[in-house]
C-alpha positions in Angstrom: 143.2 51.8 -114.7 140.7 54.3 -116.0 138.4 56.3 -113.8 134.6 55.9 -113.9 134.4 59.3 -115.4 136.1 59.5 -118.8 138.0 62.7 -119.3 136.6 64.9 -122.1 139.0 66.0 -124.8 139.6 69.7 -124.9 138.1 70.1 -128.4 135.6 68.1 -130.4 136.8 65.6 -133.0 135.9 68.1 -135.7 137.9 70.9 -134.2 136.7 74.2 -132.8 134.5 75.0 -135.7 133.2 78.4 -136.6 131.1 81.0 -134.9 127.5 79.7 -135.3 125.2 81.6 -137.6 122.5 81.8 -134.9 123.7 82.4 -131.4 122.3 79.6 -129.2 122.3 81.9 -126.2 119.8 84.2 -127.9 117.5 81.3 -128.0 117.9 80.9 -124.3 116.3 84.4 -123.9 113.0 82.9 -124.9 113.3 80.1 -122.4 114.1 82.7 -119.7 111.1 84.9 -120.6 108.7 81.9 -120.8 109.9 80.7 -117.4 109.3 84.2 -115.9 105.8 84.3 -117.3 105.0 80.9 -115.9 106.4 81.9 -112.6 104.4 85.1 -112.6 101.2 83.2 -113.2 102.0 80.9 -110.3 102.9 83.7 -108.0 99.7 85.6 -108.8 97.7 82.5 -108.1 99.2 82.6 -104.6 96.8 85.6 -104.1 94.0 83.1 -104.0 95.7 81.0 -101.4 96.3 84.1 -99.2 92.7 85.1 -99.6 91.0 81.8 -99.0 93.2 79.8 -96.6 92.4 80.2 -92.9 89.4 82.3 -93.6 91.4 85.2 -95.1 93.5 85.8 -92.0 96.6 86.3 -94.2 94.8 88.8 -96.5 96.5 92.0 -95.3 97.4 95.0 -97.4 101.1 94.2 -97.1 100.7 90.5 -98.0 98.7 91.0 -101.1 100.9 93.9 -102.2 104.0 91.9 -101.6 102.8 89.0 -103.7 101.4 91.3 -106.5 104.6 93.3 -106.8 106.8 90.2 -107.1 104.4 88.7 -109.7 104.4 91.9 -111.7 108.2 92.3 -111.5 108.4 88.8 -113.1 106.1 89.9 -115.9 108.2 93.1 -116.5 111.5 91.2 -116.5 110.1 88.8 -119.1 110.3 91.7 -121.6 113.9 92.7 -120.7 115.8 89.5 -121.2 118.2 91.1 -123.8 119.7 93.6 -121.3 123.0 92.8 -119.8 122.7 91.2 -116.4 119.1 90.1 -116.9 119.9 86.6 -115.7 121.2 87.9 -112.5 118.1 90.0 -112.0 116.0 86.9 -112.6 117.9 85.1 -110.0 117.5 88.0 -107.6 113.7 87.8 -108.0 113.8 84.4 -106.4 115.1 85.8 -103.1 111.9 87.5 -102.0 109.9 84.4 -102.9 112.1 82.0 -101.0 112.0 84.3 -97.9 108.2 84.9 -98.3 107.2 82.5 -95.5 106.0 85.5 -93.4 103.2 86.0 -95.9 102.4 82.3 -96.2 104.4 79.1 -96.5 103.1 78.6 -100.1 105.1 81.6 -101.2 108.3 79.9 -100.0 107.2 76.6 -101.6 106.8 78.3 -105.0 110.1 80.1 -104.5 111.9 76.8 -103.8 110.2 75.0 -106.8 111.2 77.7 -109.2 114.6 78.0 -107.6 115.2 74.4 -108.7 114.0 75.4 -112.2 116.5 78.3 -112.3 119.2 76.1 -111.1 118.7 73.8 -114.1 118.5 76.7 -116.5 121.9 78.0 -115.1 123.3 74.5 -115.6 121.9 74.3 -119.2 123.5 77.7 -120.0 126.9 76.7 -118.5 126.9 73.5 -120.4 126.0 75.3 -123.6 128.8 77.8 -123.1 131.3 75.0 -122.4 130.2 73.1 -125.5 130.6 76.2 -127.6 134.0 76.9 -126.2 135.2 73.3 -127.1 133.4 73.2 -130.5 130.8 70.5 -129.6 127.8 72.4 -131.1 126.6 71.0 -134.4 125.9 74.5 -135.7 129.6 75.3 -135.3 130.4 72.7 -138.0 127.6 73.4 -140.5 127.7 75.9 -143.3 127.6 79.5 -142.3 126.0 82.5 -143.9 129.5 83.4 -145.4 129.6 80.0 -147.1 126.3 80.6 -149.0 127.5 84.0 -150.3 130.8 82.6 -151.5 129.0 79.9 -153.5 126.9 82.4 -155.4 
């Protein structure tokens, strides 16, 4: 009797393949940077919520500085996605958002929404690494830059 989840073979039917010409993880850097910019825009829009909701009761120096610093940190990190450990820094930037309920509940709501986004990005990255390890990426089986120089 077979289980409902079929077991994946250790390698693809075409074998492990070669090192891809273009590293797919470098393409992920653009996704990370774009996500950080979108998140920064959303965070900076929280400033309007803090200003307008409840007649501006939440508009204190600490609150608007807290939100502004977090938003600007996201913008700065968008430009540093090639440094080692950038992904961990991106994930650490979610912590002050998720625990930002003392500013306003909307800060925590944005933190949770983008926390889900980062969870799916981490899953995508892990799946891509697993597929590379087993030779399941199409680019591992296509011609490489070395093949084109050998033909000439």
